Structure formats: C-alpha cells, structure tokens
N, C-alpha and C positions, 0 to 999 in steps of 0.2 A: 475354681473360678473360670468362667468363659474367657477365651482369648479371641482377639480380632486380628485377622491377617489381611494385609493390603498388598496388592500388586499394582505398581505404577509404571506407565510407559509413556515416553514422549519421543516423537521423531524430531531430529534436529537438522539445522542447515538445509531446510527443504528447498529454498530458492537456489542455493548453490548446487544441489542435486539436480534440479530441473534443468539448469542452464549449462551443465557440464559439457555437452557435446556441441553446443552452439548451432544446432540445427532446429528449425522451427517445428518440424514434424516430431522430433524427439521431445521437445519441450511440451508440445500439445499432448503427446501420448503419456509422458511421465506425469504431467499434471492430472490427467484423467485417471491414471492408475492410482496415484496417491489419493485422489478424491474418494476412491472406493476402499481405501485402506481401513479407516476407522469411521464407523457410522452405526446408528441404531437400526440397521436393517439386515435382513437375512442375506442380501446380496453383497454386503461388505465383506472384506477379507476377514475381519474380526468375527462377523457372524458365521462365516463358513468354518472358521477354526473351532468355534464353540459347538457348532452342529456336528462337525466331524469327530470331535473328542467326546461328544455326547455329554456335555457339561450343562447343568441347569443354571439359568441366569435370567435376569430381568432386562436383558438387552432389547428384546422385542416385545415382551409382555410381562405381566406380573409373575414373579417367580414364587414357587411354593416356599412356605416358611420352613426351611430345612437347613441344618448345619452345612450341607453340601451345596447349597445354592450360592451363586456368585451375584453380587449386587454392584451396579456401576454408579459412581458418583459423577463421572465425566466420560463422554465417548464422542468427542467431536474434535475437528481441527488437528488431526494427526496425533492425538493423545487420548489415553483412557486411564482412569483410576478405578480400581475395583477392590472390593473387600469380601471376605468370607469368614465364617466362624470355624472353618476347618482349613488346614493348610494344604491338604492334598489336591483339592480342585484347582487352587491357584498355581501349584507346582505343575500340574498337567497343562493348565493354560499357558504358563510361561514356556514350557518345553515346546508345545505345539506352535505357539506364536513366534518364538525366535527361530525355530526351524523353518517356518513358512516365510518369514522375512528374509532369511539367508537364501531362499530359493527364488523369491519373487523380486526382492530389492537388495541384491548382494552388497552394494556399497553404500546403502543408506545409513547415515549416522543416527544412532538412537541411544537413549538412556533408559534403563529400567531398574526397578528396585523391588525387593520383597521385604516387608517389615511385619512386626507383630507387637502387640501391646494389650493391656488389660481393657482398654476402651478404644473406640474408633478414632476420636480426635487425636489421641496420643499416637496411635499406629500411623495415621496419616502424616503427622508431623515428623515422625521418624523416617517414614518412607520418602518424604520430600527432601529431607537432609541427605539420605542415601542417593536419591536421584541426582542431586547436585554433585555429590562426590563421584558418581559414576561417569560424569563428563570427563574426568581425568584418567579414565581407564578405557581407552578405545577398544572396540571389538575388532577382531581380525576379519578381513573381508576376503572371501574366496571367489575366484581362483587367485592365488598369490602371484604377483608379477616378479619372479626372481630374475636374475641376470640372464638366464638362458631362455626366458619366455619372450615371445614376440609381443610387442606393445602396439597399441593403436596410436595413430598420429594425432588424433583429436584430443584424447583424454590422457594418454600416457599409461593407461591401464593394460593389464594382460588381455590379449586378443583371444577370441573364440571364433570358430567358423560360423557362417550365417546359416540359419535354418531356412526352409523353403518359404515360410511366411515372411521372414525378415528380408529375404532376397527380393520379394515383390515390392517392398517399400524402400529399396536401396538402389543406387546407381550401379552400373555394371562394373565400374572400377573398384567398388568396395567388395573386397573378398573376406574381410574379417572386421569385427567390431569388439568393443569391450562387452562384457556380459550384460550390463544394465541396458546399454543402448540396443543390444540385440533383442532383449526382452521388450523394450519400448517399440521397436519396429514390428515385432510380432503382434503386439496389442493394437498397434495402429491399423493393421490390416484386419485382424480378427474382430475388433469391435466396430469397424467401419467408421473411424473417427473423422473422415473427410466430411461427412454430412451431419452427424449428430453425436452428442456425447453428454454425459450426465453433468459435468462441471459447467459447460456453457448453458445448459438448461437452468442451472441455479442462478445465472445472471439474467435470464430472460423472463420478463413479466408474462403472466399467463396469456394475456390477450395477444402477445407477439410470438408465441410459440407456433412454429410452422410458417411464420411470416418473415422472420429474419434468419439469416445465416451468418457465420463468422469466417473470416478469411483464413486460408492455410498457406498463403504466399504473400509476404509483405511487399515484394517488388511489383506485383500486378493486381493484388486484391485489396488495396486500401483505397477504394474508389471515391471519386467526387462525382455525384450524379448530375450536377448542373452543367451549364455551358462554361467550359474552362476558358474559352476565349473572352468571356465577360469579366474575368478576374484581372486584377492588377498583377504586376510582376511579383510583388511581395506576397500577395495571396496565393499565387501559383507555387511559390517557394514554400509557403507555410503548409499547404496540403500535401506536399511531397515528403515532409519530415514526419517522424514518428515520435511518440513519447512513451516512456515506461513509467507507470504509476505504481507506487507502493504505499499503502495506507495501513496504519496500525492503530488500534484502539488505545485510549488513555483511561486511566482510572481502574483498570481491571484488578491490579494488585491491591489497591485501596479497598475495593468492594469485597474481595475475597478475604482479606484480613478482618474486616468488620464482621463478615458472615461467620468466620471461624470463632471469633470472640463471642458473638451472640449465641451461636449454636453449641458451644462447648459443653454445656450442661444439659442439653436437650436429649431426648431419646434417640437411639441410633436411627430409627426409621425417619425421624424428622430431619436429622443431619443429612442423611443420604438423599432424601427427597429434595431438600433445599438446593444442594449442590448440583444434583441432576437437572432440576428445573432451571437453575441459572445457566448451566451449559447449553441447554436447548434454547433458552431465550436469547442468549448472546448470539448463537448461530443464526437464529431467525431474524434478529435485528440487522445483522451484517448482510444477510441475503436480501432482505427487503430494501436496504439502502442501495445495494448493488443493482437491484432490478429498477429502482427509480432512476438511477444514473443511466442505465441502459436505455430506459424509456426516453430520457432527454436526448441521447445520441440518435435514437430512431427519429424523433421529432425534427432534429436538425437535418438529418439526411433526407427526410421526407420533404422538408422545405426547399431542398436543393433540386427537387424534381424527380426523386426516385419513385418507382411504381412497382406494384406486384411484390414479389419476393425481394427483400433488400439484403445485400451483404453489408453488414455494419462495419465501419472502419475501426474495429476494436477486437482484441483477442484475449479472452479470459485465461489467466494462468493459475491463480491461487484464490480460493475462497474458503477460509476455514477459521473458526474461532472469531477473533476480531481483526483478522488480517485479510487484505485483498491486494492482489497484484494482477496487472493486465497491461497489454500494449494498446495504444489508442492513437488515432490520427492526431497530429500535433495541435492543430487549431481547436480541437475539442477537449484536449486533455485537462486544462485547468478547470473548465466548466464541469467536466465529469467528476474530478476530485472534489471540487467545491460542493456539488450536488450530493455526493456521497457523504461528506462530513456533516452537512446539515441534516440529511435524512437519517444518518446513523444516530445522531443525538436525539432526534424526535422519536425514532422507532425504539431506541433503547429505553427511553423514558416510558413509552407506552407499554412495551412488552415486559419490562422489569417491574412495572408498578405493583403487581400483586406481591412480589418478593419484598419490595421496599416497605409496603404497607404492613406486611406480616412480621418482618424481622428487623427492619432498619428505620422504622418511623421515628425513633427517639435518638437516632444518630445525627451527627452534623454533616454527613457527606451529602453530595449532590444527588438528586433522584434520577440521574442519567449518566451515561458515559459519553465521552467525546472521542474524536479520532484525529490524528495528525498524520501527514504523509509527505512524500516527495514526488516531484514530477521532473523527469529527466528528458529533455528534448534531444533527439539524436537522429542520425541517418539510419535507413533500414539495414544497411550492411554492417553496422557496428557490432562488435562481439558482444553477445548477450551477457557473459559473466562480468565483463567490465562495467556494462550498463547497470547490472544488478548491484554491484558494489557501490557505485555512485549514488543510485537512487536510495539505497539503505542509509547512506551517509546523509542525504538530503532529509530523509525521514527523521533521523536523529536531530538534525538542525531544527526541524519543525517542533519536535518534542521539547527541545531546550527552550524555545519560545513559549510553548504551552506551560512549562513548569516555572517560567519567570514570573507568573502572576501570583501563585500561592507559595512557591518555593518547593523544594524537594521533600521536605519533612511534613508537609501538610496532608490532612485527610480529605482535601477537596481537589477535585479534578479541574484543571485549567481549560480554557477555551480551545476549540479546534484551530489548527494552524497548518499551513502548507509551505513547503520550500520548493523552489524550482531553479533550474539551471539548464543551459544549453551547451552541448559539446559539439565541436565540428570535426574533431579527430579522435580516434581511439586512444585511450590513455590508461596507464596503470596507476596514476595518482589517485589519492583519496580526494574527497570534495574540498576539504580544507586546503590541501596543497594546491589543488586546481584553482581555487579562488585567489590564492596568494600569487600564483604564477600568471594567471590570465586576466584578473580583474583588479589587481593591486599595482599601482604605479608610483614610482618615486617622484617627488617634487623637489623644489629647491630647498636648501637649508636642512637637508637630511630628513624631510618629512615624506609621508606616503598618503595616498588616498585610495580607498576601496570603493569601486563603483557599484557594488551590489550589497543589499541587505539580505537577500536570499530567502528569508522566511517571513511570512505574514500571517496574521490571524485571518481566519476565514470570514469572520464578522466581528466588527468592533465599532458599533454605532455610538453616537454621543450618549444615548440613553444607557447602552450596555456598559460603556466606560464609566459613566457616572455611578451606576449601580455597583460595579466592582470597586471603584475607589471609595465609595461609602462603606462597603463591607470591609475593605482592607484598612480604612482609616488613613490612607496615604495615596499619593498619585501613582499611577502605573509607571513602571520603568520604561516600558515600550508599549505603544498603542497602534502601531502601523497595521493596516489591514488591506485585503484585496479590494474592498469597496473604495477605500481612500485612494488606492493606486489607480483604479479605474476612473474615479472622479477627476484626477489630474490628467489622465489620458484624454478624457472627454473634453476638458477645457483646451488642451493642446491641439486637439483635432478639430476644433470649432471652425467650420468653413464660412460662417457668417461673420464678416469683419476680420480683423487681424487679432490672432491670439497672442498674448504676451510672450509665450514661448511655444512655437510650433514644434512638431515632432522632428522636423529637419534641423531645427536649432538645438534640440536635445542631442541629436546625433553629432552635430558639430562640437557641442560641449564635450561629449565623450571622447571625440577625436583629439581635441586640444589637451585634455587631461592625460590621455595615453601618450601624448608627445611632451609631457612634463611642463606644459605652459599653463600653470595655474593662474597667473596674472591675466592672461588673455582670456581664459575661460570665465573668470569673474567679470571681466569687462564685457564679454559677449552677453552674458546673462543680464547684467544691469542695463546694457544698451538695448537689448531686445525688449526688455520689460518697459523701459522708458519710452520706446517708440510707440507703444500701444496707447492711443489717446483716449480710450474709453475707460474712465476711472473705475466703473463698476466691474468691468472684466478684470482689471488689474487687482482689485480688492478680492474678487472671487478666486483668482489664480493664487494670490498670496495665501489665502485661507487654506486652500487645498494643498499647497506645498508645505505649509507649516503643520498641517494635520499629519503629514508623513514624517517630518523631521523632528517635530517638537520645538523647533526654533521659532522665535517670534519676530526676529529682525527680518523684514521682507527681503532686503538685498542679499542676505547671507543664508536664507532658510534652506536652500537646496543642498548645502553641505554643512557639516558640523564636526567638531572634534570629539572623539571618544576613544579611550584606551590608547592615548598617544598616537592616534592615527585619524586622519580625516575620513569621514564617511559620507556617502551619498547613495541615492536610489536610482541613478540614471539608467544603469543597465537593466534594472527591473522594469522601468517604464518602457524602455525600448523592446524588451522581451515580451511582456504581456501585450503590448500594442501589436507586435508582429504576429503573435499567435492568437489573435482574437478569432472567434468563429466566423467563417466566411459567410457572408449574407449577400445573395443576389436575387433578382426576380426569378420566380419559378418558371421553368421552361415547359413547353408542351411535351407530351410523352413521345411523339414521333421525333422531336428534335433530340431528345436524350438518346433514343435508340439509334 
C-alpha cells in the first residue's frame, strides 16, 4: 500500500524577531529577508534550496507524476506544507532547509514536523499535531552565548565581528553585533534597501510604483507636504506622532476546518489543489487590501500638496498570509486600518469565490473572511519591541469584539473590528494593565470608571445591525462602531451654533473623572446639554450618544454600569478626534519647496 509523507514548516514569533535590535534599518532588512524566505518563486530561499538539492517539485511549475516529486499545499506567509509519496526527498528537503535556516536566520524560532500515513488527510492531521508539539522543543541557536562569550548590548546575544558590508551600514562605535543583526546589515547594503525592496513593492499599487518611496528614518522622513503653519497646534502634534498597525485575519481556521472536512474523501490531487489555491488566494487578497490602503495614503499626501516622487508617511514591515504590520503617520493610521479591513473582506469574497462555489456552497459559513487589528499611537523614539507587544494586545482586544457576535464555537466569522490606544511613555505593561493604570479611575463609594472602550467594529450600520440581530434571533451585546464614534465627534465639532457637548467639554469631563469628581462630571454634562437651546441638535446628540452606549436615558447615556464598573467612551472620542487626517487647502508647488 502506498504511503504519504508530509513535511510541515512554520516560522514563529516573526514580529519579535524583526524588532529585536530596535533599529529601523535592521527591522527593514529583516522584514525584507523574511519576505524572501517562503514563496512560490525561484528567487525565494525555499526555491533555492530545492534547486540546489535538485529536488523535483511543483513549487514553480507542474511537477512530473513521480514518487520522488514534492507537492506543496501551502507556501506563503513564512510557512509551507509539502507531501511526497517517498520519504527520501522530504528528508533531503528537511536537511537542506534547516541547515540553510541556521546559516541565514540563526535565532529565528520555527517548528517543523515529518509525518506519514496511508492517506494524505491523515498524514496532514498527524503532521499538524506534531507541529504543535514541536513548539515545546526549542531548537538550539548558534553561536551559543556562554558565560565567557561577549554579548551585544542591544539584544544580549553572543557577539560576532562585523563584516565589511555590515560595517558600511553601522556607526563607527559599533565593533560587534549579534549574528542575526550582522546578517541584516549585510543584506541592507547588498540588496540596496534604501531605495527599493520586494516587500514594499507588495504594498505599492502598480500605478504608483516608481512614484512613491518609503521612509528609512522616522525622525526626518515622516513628512507633511503641506504648509505646517496653516495647521492648528493639535494638528501639528498629530502629524509628529506615529502609529504601529497590526491586522490579522478572522475566520481562517473556520474555513480550513470546513475544507478539510469536505475534501477528506476527495482524490489526493483535488485535496492538494484546493489547499494550494486557498493559500495563494489568501495572500492575493491581503496584498490587494494593503495596496488599496496605500493608495488612500498617497491620495491624502497628494492633497497636502506633494508633487513628483512622494515619500509616503508609512513603512511596511510584514505582509504574509492574512497578517499585515506597518508603521504609519498617526493621523492616517485609523483610516489606513479601516480601509484595509473593508478591502480585505471585499477582496477575499471575490478571490475565494471559486473555492466557495466548488467546495463550500452547501456549508453555513460566510463567503468571505474579515480582519481585525490594533493601532498603537506612540512617539518615534519608543522601543519597537514594547510597541509590538502592545499592538498585538490591541489586536486581541479587537478579535474579542469580533467573536462577541457569534461566539467562539460558531462556524461563522464575525465583523471586522479595530482597537486603538495612545502611549506617551515607554512601558513594559500589557494593554490590559495599561488601561487599568492609565484609564481607570476610582470614584466615591468604592466604585471605578474606565474612560475607554478601546475596540470598535469597523462598520455597524443600522441595516447591518438589524440583519445580524435577525440572524441571531437576539439583540447584539455590543454594537459600537467607528462610524458611530465619528458621528458623535461631528456633532461635538459643529461650528454652526452651540453643540450640546463641544470637544472642550468632553476634555473637561475627562479631567473631572480623573480627579474622582463623578458628581461634578454629571452636572457638567447635564448643564452643557441643557444650555443648548436648539432641540433638534439635542435630539440628534442624544441619539448619537445612545448609539455608542446602548443607554436610552439621555441624561446618563454617556456612562453606564457593566461588570461592576462604570464605563464610558470619552477617551476614544478625544483620541479619534485628535488623530483625524489633517486637511488644509492645497498649496502651490513652489511654496512646498
């Protein structure tokens, strides 16, 4: 009886690996190098290993029908799954691949597994179990940093002398680096990453290639092309800050489980084709969504008065599978993330349509994937590793909101969501502890109030909410969205007449709550609302406040009791209003120059 052999590989903790030296040039180089690691091209590291080992595969083209041929089910996003009807080709691949990794990415954490069974689905299931088990067996990283070995100050890893190429990309005071950073510096010079690189091209729409560039210095190259003197003080502060964005897809596991169930009894060729097509389609949807978001940034920068070649105020870091990570100018960050989430859902539905129609037409899962993410606002000098930990925590907060619609056991993917937060100082705390420390204040009688909800649906219109509630047969537990938050900001910023609660009043309210004066805060809210003599404005204001809180009593809708703690959205209103995209009249080219 024929046996099927599977070799599975996944790179782990990629973001932590990218940010370990806390230097932008190293982050850029590491991200570009990892982007070349696994791909269905001859220029990828995987392609070179296969060619060097003279192994027959379908990575680039159709492989001959032979027991010695390797077939790939997945080869994107830092992971690949392959099978063969003979064990020896996979053993050769594993030997060459792990040797190459130890030379090119010595401290990269990864898991791999080799399995066998009488049929491909069973071999894959066993391989995935072994892959999970392998996480508990870390691989040794060379060179080992023993007690006698000199360590680098930035990473604490064993130091190696700088090569000639690495020296060109380092400051004079740097005499040694850890081996991974030294390799990143070599690649930075060798591949000419100051001007072009493959990863940033993946973010760039075709019509903008050669027109836009990306910054390599956060202190000087996150430009505002318009007349800075025309901005308000808050706007000038907003464009100085940065944001780290991390977005991850929802529903991937649901779809893969359904595919495995449907394809379990199908021929091997059908099984392999379906998973390979899904991997490619997912990558294409993520790339198209990233390009649409980049186009939005370009249009915003163009409206500021930029001409000719534009340095976009964003820096791509990761684009793989259903993940995307990048730095962006703070006032453009929420719009970028929102545009990505909307485009990802649309593109995934479009690109995955043939797979759904062929295999999943009779299932009850949604015909698309969604994405949820975090946006962390911070200063340019903040340590990257700390920012990365916080933004991943924000992404988890957004995913919790997404899962609140259908629950964690459902086969249906929830709506896209975003979570955002602003840090002023570097911190080691996680996002939950940070919110408790900085946004939760004690009130009288032993009560507390939290000033932020942190996470919001990307879109939750009245029609969308009604459709979901009809499907669920019950009201949504949470229905807050970015659109509803912006509606309230628009009413509060109304310059025609007197708004029931202006932005300055919201700031006063936040100050009173931070001073534990709950009684005066409620009095300020009610007094400001009562002083607005236009009943239509008050009614509209109450409606938009209630849309965020779910409370129907107009005098108390801005705060509510949940989980033995008072809740409000005041900090979110102030944050989103502060980081709105800057909009000023376009200036002449000579004025910009």
